[in-house]
N, CA, C and O atoms as a GROMACS GRO file, in nm:
protein
  504
    1MET      N    1   6.512  -1.499  -1.517
    1MET     CA    2   6.582  -1.387  -1.575
    1MET      C    3   6.707  -1.442  -1.642
    1MET      O    4   6.780  -1.523  -1.584
    2ASN      N    5   6.733  -1.397  -1.765
    2ASN     CA    6   6.855  -1.442  -1.831
    2ASN      C    7   6.965  -1.337  -1.812
    2ASN      O    8   6.941  -1.228  -1.759
    3ALA      N    9   7.086  -1.374  -1.856
    3ALA     CA   10   7.202  -1.289  -1.831
    3ALA      C   11   7.195  -1.154  -1.900
    3ALA      O   12   7.260  -1.059  -1.856
    4SER      N   13   7.118  -1.143  -2.009
    4SER     CA   14   7.113  -1.016  -2.082
    4SER      C   15   7.018  -0.916  -2.019
    4SER      O   16   7.023  -0.797  -2.053
    5GLN      N   17   6.932  -0.960  -1.928
    5GLN     CA   18   6.840  -0.867  -1.864
    5GLN      C   19   6.911  -0.794  -1.750
    5GLN      O   20   6.978  -0.857  -1.668
    6PRO      N   21   6.896  -0.662  -1.745
    6PRO     CA   22   6.960  -0.588  -1.635
    6PRO      C   23   6.887  -0.614  -1.504
    6PRO      O   24   6.766  -0.639  -1.503
    7LEU      N   25   6.960  -0.608  -1.395
    7LEU     CA   26   6.899  -0.622  -1.264
    7LEU      C   27   6.827  -0.492  -1.230
    7LEU      O   28   6.882  -0.384  -1.249
    8MET      N   29   6.708  -0.504  -1.180
    8MET     CA   30   6.630  -0.386  -1.143
    8MET      C   31   6.651  -0.361  -0.994
    8MET      O   32   6.635  -0.452  -0.913
    9PRO      N   33   6.687  -0.240  -0.956
    9PRO     CA   34   6.705  -0.211  -0.814
    9PRO      C   35   6.570  -0.216  -0.742
    9PRO      O   36   6.467  -0.180  -0.797
   10ILE      N   37   6.574  -0.261  -0.619
   10ILE     CA   38   6.454  -0.263  -0.537
   10ILE      C   39   6.452  -0.135  -0.457
   10ILE      O   40   6.545  -0.107  -0.381
   11LEU      N   41   6.348  -0.058  -0.474
   11LEU     CA   42   6.335   0.068  -0.401
   11LEU      C   43   6.272   0.038  -0.266
   11LEU      O   44   6.167  -0.026  -0.258
   12VAL      N   45   6.336   0.084  -0.161
   12VAL     CA   46   6.288   0.059  -0.026
   12VAL      C   47   6.249   0.191   0.037
   12VAL      O   48   6.333   0.278   0.059
   13SER      N   49   6.124   0.204   0.067
   13SER     CA   50   6.080   0.324   0.136
   13SER      C   51   6.098   0.302   0.286
   13SER      O   52   6.110   0.188   0.330
   14PRO      N   53   6.101   0.409   0.364
   14PRO     CA   54   6.114   0.391   0.510
   14PRO      C   55   6.005   0.302   0.566
   14PRO      O   56   6.029   0.227   0.661
   15LEU      N   57   5.885   0.308   0.510
   15LEU     CA   58   5.776   0.223   0.558
   15LEU      C   59   5.807   0.077   0.530
   15LEU      O   60   5.788  -0.008   0.617
   16ASN      N   61   5.856   0.046   0.409
   16ASN     CA   62   5.892  -0.092   0.376
   16ASN      C   63   6.009  -0.138   0.462
   16ASN      O   64   6.012  -0.253   0.506
   17GLU      N   65   6.105  -0.050   0.486
   17GLU     CA   66   6.221  -0.084   0.567
   17GLU      C   67   6.178  -0.118   0.709
   17GLU      O   68   6.227  -0.214   0.768
   18GLN      N   69   6.088  -0.040   0.763
   18GLN     CA   70   6.039  -0.065   0.899
   18GLN      C   71   5.965  -0.199   0.904
   18GLN      O   72   5.982  -0.274   1.000
   19ALA      N   73   5.885  -0.229   0.804
   19ALA     CA   74   5.814  -0.356   0.800
   19ALA      C   75   5.912  -0.472   0.790
   19ALA      O   76   5.893  -0.576   0.852
   20GLN      N   77   6.019  -0.454   0.712
   20GLN     CA   78   6.120  -0.558   0.697
   20GLN      C   79   6.191  -0.585   0.829
   20GLN      O   80   6.215  -0.700   0.865
   21VAL      N   81   6.225  -0.479   0.901
   21VAL     CA   82   6.290  -0.495   1.031
   21VAL      C   83   6.197  -0.568   1.127
   21VAL      O   84   6.242  -0.654   1.203
   22GLN      N   85   6.070  -0.536   1.124
   22GLN     CA   86   5.974  -0.604   1.211
   22GLN      C   87   5.964  -0.752   1.174
   22GLN      O   88   5.951  -0.836   1.263
   23GLU      N   89   5.969  -0.783   1.045
   23GLU     CA   90   5.966  -0.923   1.002
   23GLU      C   91   6.091  -0.997   1.049
   23GLU      O   92   6.082  -1.111   1.096
   24TRP      N   93   6.207  -0.933   1.038
   24TRP     CA   94   6.331  -0.996   1.086
   24TRP      C   95   6.325  -1.021   1.236
   24TRP      O   96   6.366  -1.127   1.283
   25ASP      N   97   6.274  -0.923   1.310
   25ASP     CA   98   6.263  -0.938   1.454
   25ASP      C   99   6.170  -1.054   1.489
   25ASP      O  100   6.200  -1.134   1.577
   26PHE      N  101   6.057  -1.063   1.420
   26PHE     CA  102   5.963  -1.172   1.443
   26PHE      C  103   6.029  -1.307   1.410
   26PHE      O  104   6.013  -1.403   1.486
   27ALA      N  105   6.102  -1.314   1.299
   27ALA     CA  106   6.167  -1.438   1.259
   27ALA      C  107   6.274  -1.479   1.361
   27ALA      O  108   6.288  -1.597   1.393
   28PHE      N  109   6.349  -1.381   1.412
   28PHE     CA  110   6.450  -1.410   1.513
   28PHE      C  111   6.385  -1.464   1.640
   28PHE      O  112   6.432  -1.562   1.697
   29GLU      N  113   6.276  -1.401   1.683
   29GLU     CA  114   6.205  -1.447   1.803
   29GLU      C  115   6.148  -1.588   1.781
   29GLU      O  116   6.150  -1.670   1.873
   30GLU      N  117   6.099  -1.614   1.661
   30GLU     CA  118   6.047  -1.747   1.629
   30GLU      C  119   6.158  -1.853   1.642
   30GLU      O  120   6.136  -1.959   1.700
   31LEU      N  121   6.274  -1.822   1.588
   31LEU     CA  122   6.386  -1.915   1.598
   31LEU      C  123   6.428  -1.935   1.743
   31LEU      O  124   6.450  -2.048   1.786
   32MET      N  125   6.438  -1.827   1.819
   32MET     CA  126   6.478  -1.839   1.960
   32MET      C  127   6.375  -1.918   2.040
   32MET      O  128   6.412  -1.993   2.130
   33ASP      N  129   6.248  -1.902   2.010
   33ASP     CA  130   6.144  -1.981   2.077
   33ASP      C  131   6.162  -2.130   2.047
   33ASP      O  132   6.137  -2.214   2.134
   34ARG      N  133   6.204  -2.161   1.927
   34ARG     CA  134   6.222  -2.301   1.888
   34ARG      C  135   6.342  -2.365   1.957
   34ARG      O  136   6.338  -2.484   1.989
   35ILE      N  137   6.447  -2.289   1.981
   35ILE     CA  138   6.565  -2.350   2.042
   35ILE      C  139   6.567  -2.338   2.195
   35ILE      O  140   6.650  -2.401   2.261
   36ARG      N  141   6.478  -2.258   2.251
   36ARG     CA  142   6.473  -2.237   2.396
   36ARG      C  143   6.469  -2.368   2.477
   36ARG      O  144   6.539  -2.377   2.578
   37PRO      N  145   6.393  -2.468   2.437
   37PRO     CA  146   6.386  -2.591   2.518
   37PRO      C  147   6.518  -2.668   2.527
   37PRO      O  148   6.530  -2.758   2.611
   38TYR      N  149   6.614  -2.636   2.446
   38TYR     CA  150   6.741  -2.709   2.445
   38TYR      C  151   6.842  -2.654   2.545
   38TYR      O  152   6.954  -2.704   2.553
   39PHE      N  153   6.804  -2.553   2.620
   39PHE     CA  154   6.891  -2.494   2.722
   39PHE      C  155   6.836  -2.527   2.859
   39PHE      O  156   6.717  -2.512   2.884
   40SER      N  157   6.924  -2.573   2.948
   40SER     CA  158   6.879  -2.614   3.081
   40SER      C  159   6.852  -2.495   3.174
   40SER      O  160   6.777  -2.508   3.270
   41ARG      N  161   6.913  -2.382   3.145
   41ARG     CA  162   6.896  -2.263   3.230
   41ARG      C  163   6.866  -2.141   3.144
   41ARG      O  164   6.910  -2.132   3.030
   42ILE      N  165   6.791  -2.049   3.202
   42ILE     CA  166   6.754  -1.927   3.130
   42ILE      C  167   6.879  -1.844   3.098
   42ILE      O  168   6.883  -1.778   2.994
   43GLU      N  169   6.981  -1.847   3.185
   43GLU     CA  170   7.102  -1.770   3.161
   43GLU      C  171   7.174  -1.818   3.033
   43GLU      O  172   7.225  -1.738   2.956
   44ALA      N  173   7.176  -1.950   3.013
   44ALA     CA  174   7.239  -2.005   2.892
   44ALA      C  175   7.160  -1.965   2.768
   44ALA      O  176   7.218  -1.932   2.665
   45GLU      N  177   7.028  -1.967   2.778
   45GLU     CA  178   6.944  -1.928   2.664
   45GLU      C  179   6.963  -1.780   2.632
   45GLU      O  180   6.969  -1.742   2.515
   46GLU      N  181   6.972  -1.696   2.735
   46GLU     CA  182   6.993  -1.553   2.714
   46GLU      C  183   7.132  -1.526   2.653
   46GLU      O  184   7.147  -1.440   2.567
   47ARG      N  185   7.231  -1.600   2.698
   47ARG     CA  186   7.366  -1.586   2.643
   47ARG      C  187   7.368  -1.632   2.497
   47ARG      O  188   7.433  -1.569   2.413
   48ALA      N  189   7.296  -1.740   2.467
   48ALA     CA  190   7.288  -1.787   2.329
   48ALA      C  191   7.221  -1.682   2.240
   48ALA      O  192   7.262  -1.661   2.126
   49ARG      N  193   7.120  -1.618   2.292
   49ARG     CA  194   7.051  -1.510   2.219
   49ARG      C  195   7.150  -1.399   2.184
   49ARG      O  196   7.156  -1.356   2.069
   50SER      N  197   7.228  -1.352   2.282
   50SER     CA  198   7.322  -1.243   2.254
   50SER      C  199   7.435  -1.291   2.163
   50SER      O  200   7.487  -1.213   2.084
   51TYR      N  201   7.472  -1.418   2.174
   51TYR     CA  202   7.575  -1.475   2.086
   51TYR      C  203   7.528  -1.474   1.941
   51TYR      O  204   7.601  -1.430   1.852
   52VAL      N  205   7.406  -1.520   1.917
   52VAL     CA  206   7.351  -1.522   1.780
   52VAL      C  207   7.333  -1.380   1.728
   52VAL      O  208   7.363  -1.353   1.612
   53GLN      N  209   7.285  -1.290   1.812
   53GLN     CA  210   7.273  -1.150   1.769
   53GLN      C  211   7.409  -1.094   1.730
   53GLN      O  212   7.419  -1.018   1.634
   54GLY      N  213   7.513  -1.130   1.803
   54GLY     CA  214   7.647  -1.086   1.768
   54GLY      C  215   7.693  -1.143   1.635
   54GLY      O  216   7.755  -1.074   1.554
   55LEU      N  217   7.663  -1.271   1.613
   55LEU     CA  218   7.700  -1.334   1.486
   55LEU      C  219   7.630  -1.267   1.368
   55LEU      O  220   7.686  -1.258   1.259
   56LEU      N  221   7.507  -1.221   1.390
   56LEU     CA  222   7.430  -1.157   1.284
   56LEU      C  223   7.460  -1.008   1.272
   56LEU      O  224   7.413  -0.943   1.178
   57SER      N  225   7.536  -0.954   1.363
   57SER     CA  226   7.564  -0.811   1.364
   57SER      C  227   7.667  -0.774   1.256
   57SER      O  228   7.731  -0.863   1.199
   58PRO      N  229   7.682  -0.646   1.229
   58PRO     CA  230   7.776  -0.602   1.126
   58PRO      C  231   7.922  -0.596   1.172
   58PRO      O  232   8.008  -0.554   1.094
   59ILE      N  233   7.953  -0.636   1.296
   59ILE     CA  234   8.093  -0.630   1.338
   59ILE      C  235   8.177  -0.719   1.247
   59ILE      O  236   8.133  -0.826   1.205
   60GLU      N  237   8.299  -0.672   1.217
   60GLU     CA  238   8.381  -0.742   1.118
   60GLU      C  239   8.435  -0.874   1.169
   60GLU      O  240   8.422  -0.976   1.102
   61ARG      N  241   8.494  -0.873   1.285
   61ARG     CA  242   8.554  -0.996   1.337
   61ARG      C  243   8.460  -1.057   1.440
   61ARG      O  244   8.414  -0.990   1.532
   62LYS      N  245   8.433  -1.184   1.424
   62LYS     CA  246   8.339  -1.252   1.512
   62LYS      C  247   8.415  -1.342   1.610
   62LYS      O  248   8.392  -1.463   1.614
   63ASN      N  249   8.504  -1.283   1.689
   63ASN     CA  250   8.572  -1.362   1.790
   63ASN      C  251   8.511  -1.331   1.926
   63ASN      O  252   8.425  -1.245   1.938
   64GLY      N  253   8.557  -1.402   2.029
   64GLY     CA  254   8.498  -1.389   2.161
   64GLY      C  255   8.497  -1.248   2.215
   64GLY      O  256   8.398  -1.203   2.273
   65TRP      N  257   8.608  -1.176   2.198
   65TRP     CA  258   8.615  -1.039   2.250
   65TRP      C  259   8.516  -0.947   2.180
   65TRP      O  260   8.444  -0.872   2.246
   66GLN      N  261   8.513  -0.951   2.048
   66GLN     CA  262   8.423  -0.862   1.974
   66GLN      C  263   8.276  -0.899   1.998
   66GLN      O  264   8.191  -0.810   2.010
   67LEU      N  265   8.246  -1.028   2.004
   67LEU     CA  266   8.108  -1.069   2.032
   67LEU      C  267   8.066  -1.027   2.172
   67LEU      O  268   7.952  -0.987   2.194
   68ALA      N  269   8.159  -1.037   2.268
   68ALA     CA  270   8.129  -0.994   2.405
   68ALA      C  271   8.102  -0.843   2.409
   68ALA      O  272   8.007  -0.798   2.472
   69GLU      N  273   8.187  -0.766   2.341
   69GLU     CA  274   8.167  -0.621   2.337
   69GLU      C  275   8.033  -0.587   2.273
   69GLU      O  276   7.962  -0.498   2.320
   70GLU      N  277   7.998  -0.656   2.165
   70GLU     CA  278   7.870  -0.632   2.098
   70GLU      C  279   7.753  -0.660   2.193
   70GLU      O  280   7.650  -0.594   2.187
   71ALA      N  281   7.770  -0.760   2.280
   71ALA     CA  282   7.666  -0.797   2.376
   71ALA      C  283   7.666  -0.708   2.500
   71ALA      O  284   7.578  -0.719   2.585
   72GLY      N  285   7.766  -0.617   2.509
   72GLY     CA  286   7.773  -0.528   2.624
   72GLY      C  287   7.853  -0.585   2.740
   72GLY      O  288   7.848  -0.530   2.850
   73ASP      N  289   7.927  -0.693   2.718
   73ASP     CA  290   8.009  -0.753   2.822
   73ASP      C  291   8.151  -0.698   2.814
   73ASP      O  292   8.197  -0.659   2.707
   74SER      N  293   8.219  -0.697   2.927
   74SER     CA  294   8.356  -0.645   2.929
   74SER      C  295   8.460  -0.753   2.899
   74SER      O  296   8.575  -0.721   2.867
   75THR      N  297   8.421  -0.879   2.909
   75THR     CA  298   8.512  -0.990   2.880
   75THR      C  299   8.438  -1.096   2.799
   75THR      O  300   8.315  -1.095   2.795
   76PRO      N  301   8.510  -1.188   2.736
   76PRO     CA  302   8.445  -1.294   2.660
   76PRO      C  303   8.408  -1.416   2.744
   76PRO      O  304   8.365  -1.518   2.689
   77TYR      N  305   8.423  -1.409   2.876
   77TYR     CA  306   8.404  -1.526   2.960
   77TYR      C  307   8.263  -1.584   2.953
   77TYR      O  308   8.246  -1.706   2.960
   78GLY      N  309   8.163  -1.499   2.939
   78GLY     CA  310   8.025  -1.549   2.930
   78GLY      C  311   8.003  -1.632   2.804
   78GLY      O  312   7.940  -1.738   2.809
   79ILE      N  313   8.054  -1.584   2.693
   79ILE     CA  314   8.041  -1.658   2.567
   79ILE      C  315   8.123  -1.785   2.573
   79ILE      O  316   8.078  -1.891   2.528
   80GLN      N  317   8.243  -1.776   2.630
   80GLN     CA  318   8.326  -1.896   2.644
   80GLN      C  319   8.259  -1.998   2.734
   80GLN      O  320   8.266  -2.119   2.708
   81ASN      N  321   8.193  -1.951   2.839
   81ASN     CA  322   8.120  -2.041   2.927
   81ASN      C  323   8.006  -2.109   2.853
   81ASN      O  324   7.985  -2.230   2.868
   82LEU      N  325   7.932  -2.034   2.774
   82LEU     CA  326   7.823  -2.092   2.696
   82LEU      C  327   7.875  -2.202   2.605
   82LEU      O  328   7.819  -2.312   2.601
   83LEU      N  329   7.981  -2.173   2.533
   83LEU     CA  330   8.031  -2.268   2.434
   83LEU      C  331   8.107  -2.386   2.494
   83LEU      O  332   8.114  -2.493   2.434
   84GLY      N  333   8.165  -2.367   2.612
   84GLY     CA  334   8.250  -2.471   2.667
   84GLY      C  335   8.198  -2.544   2.789
   84GLY      O  336   8.233  -2.660   2.811
   85ARG      N  337   8.113  -2.479   2.870
   85ARG     CA  338   8.075  -2.540   2.997
   85ARG      C  339   7.925  -2.545   3.024
   85ARG      O  340   7.881  -2.629   3.102
   86SER      N  341   7.847  -2.460   2.963
   86SER     CA  342   7.703  -2.459   2.989
   86SER      C  343   7.638  -2.588   2.940
   86SER      O  344   7.685  -2.652   2.846
   87VAL      N  345   7.530  -2.622   3.007
   87VAL     CA  346   7.456  -2.742   2.969
   87VAL      C  347   7.347  -2.703   2.870
   87VAL      O  348   7.254  -2.630   2.903
   88TRP      N  349   7.361  -2.752   2.748
   88TRP     CA  350   7.260  -2.732   2.645
   88TRP      C  351   7.278  -2.840   2.539
   88TRP      O  352   7.386  -2.898   2.526
   89GLU      N  353   7.173  -2.866   2.466
   89GLU     CA  354   7.175  -2.974   2.367
   89GLU      C  355   7.212  -2.917   2.230
   89GLU      O  356   7.126  -2.872   2.154
   90ALA      N  357   7.342  -2.920   2.200
   90ALA     CA  358   7.390  -2.864   2.073
   90ALA      C  359   7.329  -2.936   1.953
   90ALA      O  360   7.297  -2.872   1.853
   91ASP      N  361   7.312  -3.068   1.961
   91ASP     CA  362   7.254  -3.142   1.849
   91ASP      C  363   7.109  -3.100   1.824
   91ASP      O  364   7.066  -3.089   1.710
   92GLY      N  365   7.035  -3.077   1.932
   92GLY     CA  366   6.897  -3.032   1.918
   92GLY      C  367   6.887  -2.894   1.856
   92GLY      O  368   6.802  -2.869   1.771
   93VAL      N  369   6.975  -2.804   1.900
   93VAL     CA  370   6.978  -2.668   1.844
   93VAL      C  371   7.013  -2.676   1.696
   93VAL      O  372   6.950  -2.610   1.613
   94ARG      N  373   7.114  -2.757   1.662
   94ARG     CA  374   7.153  -2.773   1.522
   94ARG      C  375   7.036  -2.824   1.438
   94ARG      O  376   7.009  -2.772   1.330
   95ASP      N  377   6.967  -2.928   1.489
   95ASP     CA  378   6.856  -2.986   1.414
   95ASP      C  379   6.742  -2.885   1.394
   95ASP      O  380   6.683  -2.880   1.287
   96GLU      N  381   6.713  -2.806   1.498
   96GLU     CA  382   6.609  -2.702   1.485
   96GLU      C  383   6.650  -2.597   1.383
   96GLU      O  384   6.568  -2.552   1.304
   97LEU      N  385   6.778  -2.558   1.384
   97LEU     CA  386   6.826  -2.459   1.289
   97LEU      C  387   6.817  -2.511   1.146
   97LEU      O  388   6.776  -2.438   1.056
   98ILE      N  389   6.854  -2.636   1.125
   98ILE     CA  390   6.844  -2.696   0.991
   98ILE      C  391   6.698  -2.696   0.946
   98ILE      O  392   6.667  -2.659   0.832
   99GLU      N  393   6.609  -2.738   1.034
   99GLU     CA  394   6.466  -2.742   1.001
   99GLU      C  395   6.413  -2.601   0.971
   99GLU      O  396   6.336  -2.583   0.876
  100TYR      N  397   6.452  -2.504   1.051
  100TYR     CA  398   6.409  -2.365   1.032
  100TYR      C  399   6.455  -2.313   0.896
  100TYR      O  400   6.377  -2.253   0.822
  101VAL      N  401   6.582  -2.335   0.864
  101VAL     CA  402   6.637  -2.288   0.736
  101VAL      C  403   6.565  -2.356   0.620
  101VAL      O  404   6.533  -2.291   0.521
  102GLN      N  405   6.540  -2.486   0.632
  102GLN     CA  406   6.469  -2.556   0.525
  102GLN      C  407   6.328  -2.502   0.507
  102GLN      O  408   6.281  -2.487   0.394
  103GLU      N  409   6.260  -2.472   0.616
  103GLU     CA  410   6.124  -2.418   0.608
  103GLU      C  411   6.120  -2.281   0.542
  103GLU      O  412   6.027  -2.250   0.468
  104HIS      N  413   6.221  -2.199   0.569
  104HIS     CA  414   6.216  -2.060   0.525
  104HIS      C  415   6.296  -2.030   0.399
  104HIS      O  416   6.268  -1.932   0.330
  105LEU      N  417   6.395  -2.111   0.368
  105LEU     CA  418   6.481  -2.079   0.254
  105LEU      C  419   6.480  -2.185   0.145
  105LEU      O  420   6.532  -2.162   0.036
  106PHE      N  421   6.422  -2.301   0.172
  106PHE     CA  422   6.427  -2.410   0.075
  106PHE      C  423   6.345  -2.380  -0.049
  106PHE      O  424   6.234  -2.328  -0.042
  107SER      N  425   6.403  -2.414  -0.163
  107SER     CA  426   6.335  -2.402  -0.291
  107SER      C  427   6.380  -2.518  -0.378
  107SER      O  428   6.499  -2.549  -0.382
  108THR      N  429   6.287  -2.582  -0.446
  108THR     CA  430   6.324  -2.698  -0.528
  108THR      C  431   6.417  -2.661  -0.642
  108THR      O  432   6.492  -2.746  -0.691
  109ASP      N  433   6.414  -2.536  -0.687
  109ASP     CA  434   6.502  -2.495  -0.796
  109ASP      C  435   6.613  -2.401  -0.749
  109ASP      O  436   6.678  -2.334  -0.829
  110GLY      N  437   6.633  -2.397  -0.618
  110GLY     CA  438   6.734  -2.307  -0.563
  110GLY      C  439   6.868  -2.377  -0.540
  110GLY      O  440   6.878  -2.500  -0.542
  111VAL      N  441   6.966  -2.296  -0.520
  111VAL     CA  442   7.101  -2.344  -0.490
  111VAL      C  443   7.150  -2.267  -0.368
  111VAL      O  444   7.141  -2.144  -0.365
  112GLY      N  445   7.201  -2.338  -0.270
  112GLY     CA  446   7.257  -2.273  -0.153
  112GLY      C  447   7.408  -2.266  -0.164
  112GLY      O  448   7.473  -2.364  -0.201
  113VAL      N  449   7.462  -2.151  -0.132
  113VAL     CA  450   7.606  -2.133  -0.138
  113VAL      C  451   7.652  -2.077  -0.003
  113VAL      O  452   7.604  -1.973   0.041
  114LEU      N  453   7.743  -2.147   0.060
  114LEU     CA  454   7.802  -2.100   0.184
  114LEU      C  455   7.944  -2.055   0.155
  114LEU      O  456   8.021  -2.126   0.091
  115ASP      N  457   7.977  -1.937   0.202
  115ASP     CA  458   8.110  -1.883   0.180
  115ASP      C  459   8.171  -1.852   0.315
  115ASP      O  460   8.129  -1.759   0.384
  116GLU      N  461   8.270  -1.929   0.353
  116GLU     CA  462   8.333  -1.910   0.482
  116GLU      C  463   8.457  -1.821   0.468
  116GLU      O  464   8.565  -1.854   0.515
  117THR      N  465   8.436  -1.710   0.402
  117THR     CA  466   8.545  -1.616   0.382
  117THR      C  467   8.583  -1.553   0.514
  117THR      O  468   8.497  -1.509   0.590
  118GLY      N  469   8.710  -1.548   0.540
  118GLY     CA  470   8.758  -1.487   0.663
  118GLY      C  471   8.869  -1.389   0.634
  118GLY      O  472   8.899  -1.360   0.518
  119PHE      N  473   8.927  -1.340   0.737
  119PHE     CA  474   9.038  -1.248   0.723
  119PHE      C  475   9.165  -1.326   0.690
  119PHE      O  476   9.186  -1.434   0.744
  120ILE      N  477   9.246  -1.273   0.604
  120ILE     CA  478   9.373  -1.334   0.571
  120ILE      C  479   9.465  -1.316   0.691
  120ILE      O  480   9.484  -1.206   0.741
  121LYS      N  481   9.522  -1.426   0.734
  121LYS     CA  482   9.612  -1.420   0.848
  121LYS      C  483   9.750  -1.376   0.804
  121LYS      O  484   9.797  -1.414   0.696
  122LYS      N  485   9.814  -1.296   0.886
  122LYS     CA  486   9.950  -1.251   0.855
  122LYS      C  487  10.047  -1.365   0.883
  122LYS      O  488  10.036  -1.434   0.984
  123GLU      N  489  10.140  -1.383   0.792
  123GLU     CA  490  10.244  -1.484   0.814
  123GLU      C  491  10.339  -1.434   0.920
  123GLU      O  492  10.377  -1.318   0.923
  124SER      N  493  10.376  -1.525   1.005
  124SER     CA  494  10.476  -1.487   1.104
  124SER      C  495  10.611  -1.538   1.057
  124SER      O  496  10.622  -1.650   1.007
  125SER      N  497  10.711  -1.457   1.072
  125SER     CA  498  10.844  -1.498   1.030
  125SER      C  499  10.913  -1.562   1.149
  125SER      O  500  10.922  -1.504   1.257
  126ARG      N  501  10.961  -1.681   1.127
  126ARG     CA  502  11.026  -1.753   1.238
  126ARG      C  503  11.172  -1.765   1.213
  126ARG      O  504  11.244  -1.823   1.295
   0.00000   0.00000   0.00000
């Protein structure tokens, strides 16, 4: 498509939307199945699942408190434990995620753009 062609909106019927949600759910389960062996305990794997779901959720700020609340926890200690003390193979999870993304999103003529846009921090006056 060249720049002079208008973008055509994609019409989504409830049936298509439901199918899309089912595809996303299947893809998420596929990814979690792939990274499951890298966790030494089921509790760590379950916490990682809720952590990733929180990261993918529409909540604006993705810090420990908000991710914990999204997961139904009253404190961020479970997420902090996962990230700081639980036994799991972070390199293996990273490698599986890279492989998964390459399998599902890679295109020889595509371009990937990562935007780490965050909230502007308020300056403190000292």
